[in-house]
N, C-alpha and C positions, 0 to 999 in steps of 0.2 A: 492041270489048271493053269500052269504056265503058258502052254500053248495056246489055250483059250484065250487068256487074257492078252497075249501077244498078238493073236488075231484079232480081237476086238480092237486093240490099240490102232493096229494097220487100217481096220476099217472105219472106225469112229475117231481117231486121233488120241491124245493123249488124255482127254477127259471121257473117252470112250466106256471104261469100266464102271466109273461114277456115274455115267448117264444109264447104262444098263441097271445098276443097283436101285438107281432112283425110279425108274420105270416100273422094274418089279415090285419095288415097295408099294407105290401108287396102285398097281393091280391087285396086290394082296390086301390093301386097304379097301378097295372097291370092293374086292371079294367079301370080306369078312365084316363091312359094315353093315349091311341089312341084319346080319346074325346078331352083332351086337345091339342094334338099335331096334330090334323087335322086343316089343313090350310084352311081358308076361303077366297076367293080373293076379296078384296075390290073393288067395281065398280070404285071408286075415282083413286085407283093405276093403274086400267087399262087405264083409261084416260091418266093419267100421262106419263104411260109408251108409249102409242100410239102416243103423242105429243112430246116425248122426241127425239132429233137427235140420230142417231145411234153411232155416233162418242163418245157420254157420256155413253155409256152402260158399265158394268162392275164395275161402282163406288160402293161404301160402301152402303149398304141396299139394292141392286140389285140382281137378280139372276147371279150366273156365268156361267150358260150354259143353254139352253133352255130345257124345259120339254118335255118329253114324254107322249103321252096318256095311252101307255100301262104299264108304269112304275108303280107297285103298291105302292112304297115307296115314292113317289112324293109328297105325302101330309106331310110326315114328313122330307121333307128337311132340314128344318129350324133346326131341332134336329140333324140329322144325318150326315148333311154337315158343314165343316168350313165356316162361313160366312165373313171371311178375304179373300180377293184375293191370299194373299201372301202363308196362310196355305192351302189353296185350292191346289194351283199350286205344293208347296212342298210335300204334300200326293197322288197329282195325279203322279206326278213325280216319286215318291218311288214305287206306284203301277204298273207304266208302266215299271221301270227297273227290276222290279219283274215277269213282263211278262203279267200283266192284263192290257190290253188296252181298256176294255169296257167303255161306257161312262158313266155307272154307278157303276165304280169300287170304288170311294171313298165312296159312299152312302152305298155299299152293304158290304164294308169293316167296317165302324163304326155299321150298323146294327148287323154284326156277332159279334162284340165285346159287344154288348148291350145285344143281345139274350143270349150268351154263358155265360155273367156274371149274368143275371138273373136265367138262368138254373143251374147255379153252386151254387148261393144262394139258391135255392129252394131245390136242394139235399143236401146240406149242412144243411140246416133246418130239414130235414126229417131226415137225419143221426143221429143228435143232439137229436131230439126226442125219435128216437130210444134207443141211448145210456141212455139219461136220465131216460127212463123207467125201466131201468135194473141195473145201477150202479150209485154211487154218482159222480157229474161232478162237477169241478171247473169252475169259471168263465173264466178261461184263456183258458182253453179246449173248452170250449163251443165257445169262440169269434174264435177261430183257425178252430174250425170244420165249422162254419157257414161262415166264411170270407174266409177261404183259397180256397175252391171251387170256390167262385165268382172271387176272383183275379186270379186263374188259367184260368178261362174262359174267363176273360175279356183280358188277356195280350198273351192268345193263337194266335188269329188271327195277331197280331203284331209279335209275334216271328216267324210264319209262312210265312208271307211276308217278315220278315228281312232274313230269312233262303233262301228263295227261291230267293231273290235278290243276295245273296252272290253265291249260286249255278250257277244263270244264269250267273252272270259276270265271275265267273271262267271258265264255258263254252265257253263263247265268247273269253276269253283271250287264252285259248287252242287251240281253231279253228283259231284265227285270221292270224298265219303266214302261215298255208296252204292256206287261201284266198288269201293272198298277192301274193303266188307263182303263183296261177291260174290266179288272175288278170293279173300278168306281163306276162304270157304266152300268154293270150288273147290279151293283147294290144301290144306285138310284133308281134303276128300274124296278126294285120292288123286291129283288132276291135277298135271301140272308147270305152271309158270308160263307157258310158251307156250300150253297148252291153254286154261289159265283166262283169259288175255288174250283169246283168241278167244271163249271163251263170254261174256265180259263183254261185249264189243262188240256182241255179237248181243242181250245183255239189254238193253242200255243204249240201243238204236237208238229206240226209240219216246220215250223220255222225255228223253235227252240225246244228241241226233244230234251235236253237235260233238265231245264227248269219245268217242262211240263211234267216229266215224271217225279219231281218232287212234289209239285202241287198235287199230281194223282196219288201219290204215298200218304200226304196229309188227308186227303179226303178220304181215304180207305181206313186211316188208323182211326178218324173220327167216327166213321160208319160203325167201326168195332167196337165203340164205347170208352175208348181213351180219352183222358183228359186234354181239352182243346190247347190249353196253355203248354202241357209237357209235348203235345204233338209239334207245336209251333218253335218251340225251343229244339226239339231235335231235328226240326228242317233246318234250323239256323247251323247246327253243328256239323250236318252232313253237308251244308253247302261250302260252309268256311269263308262266307263273304260278308264285309261290313254293312253293305246294303241290307241285306236279309237279317242280319242281327238286329239292326235298327228299326226294320219293318215289324219283326216280331216284338220288339220292345214297345212300339206305338200301339199295336194291336192289344196287347196285355194291358197295358196303363188304360187305353180307351174302354177294355171290357172291366176293369177295375173300379175307374172313376163314373163309370156309366156315360160317358159323352158318346156323341154320334161317331159311327164308324165312317159313315160317308164323309163328313167333315175331316176326319184324320186323314183317310185316303186321299181326299182332294189335296190338301196341304203338302201331304208327303210324295204324291204323284207329280206335283209342280216341283218339288225339290229334285226329285229324280230327274226329271227331263233338263233342268237348269244343269245338273251335274254331267248328265251325257254330251250336253253341248260344250262344257268345259272341256271335258275327255278330249272330244274332237278337235276343239281348238288347240289345245295341248300337243295332241299328235301332230297337227299340222303345223304348228311353230317349230316343232322338233325336225320337219323334214328338210327344210335349209341346211342346217348343220350336218345331217346325216348325207346328204347329196355332195356336200362340199369336198370331200375326200374322194368320192367316187369320179367327180368331175375333174378334179386335178389329176387324178391317175389317168383318166381318159383324153384329158385333153392337152396336159403340159408335154407329155413325150413326144405325141406327133408334131406339135409346135416347135419343139427345141431341133426335131429333126428336120423341119423343113427351113428354120432360119439358121441352123450351125452346120447342117448336111452339106451344102454347097461348097460352104469356106473349107471345110474339112478335106474334102474331096479334090478341090483346088490345090490345097498344099500337099496331099499325098501324091499328086500329079507331079507340080514341081519338085519335090524331093525325090520321086523316081526319075524323072528326066535329069535332075542334076548329077 
């Protein structure tokens, strides 16, 4: 053992034995993790679930959704999914706002975080071993090299989903005024609100696919017999955009008080057009401020070189000649 320890120390440096033990521990964890996370269904739990009323489902400790026989990650659901209903709903809503409507989206998201974190940890460990074999490495650099890629891999899916959510909400906001104008034209032409939504979803498919998909989901759910107010509120939750929420409120109030939908759409479409113009003006007014720093960085150094350069050159020549 002393010879093996001496060989590892000569090869990897003073932290060599610690690195080897850490890598072996990580390897053993990866081997035993599938066995520990494999979920065996207790027959007693099956009997309890079969005899429990439907209205009590969704309580703490029970499955938050039905399982699928084709899902490879079902056996690890206790590890890859939040067991609290509120946390699961919040994660599901965020992924839905980012455009991921799959039934297993939450499970796949957490699996991606775990897998990329382990992959980054392995890559960081390999890189640290290579560096330790050639140069002297401090403990701080060693920790950064090992944990840095692991943290990057773990938080990369979260950053991707957040960025995708922002881009999708921005695309929906940009296309919403045009959809209101189309819907107003359809309603004034004699079509019902349901027919106008179907037509708008078809027309917006090429330019604004995210908004078109939301309108198509609304039309399909209404055809399936779901309550229209509930369908519109679900659309507002899926989009996460303030303009869509206000639009849903206008339609619900118009249906409750019996006012004309065409008048409500006309007023709201005009407001959305004005709001889009104000957003464009705000973005245009921000451009000079954003360009100031770039202009200074690209203009001042060449100008200083042209003004001061000859003087510095002459001074250098005189000092050299003297």
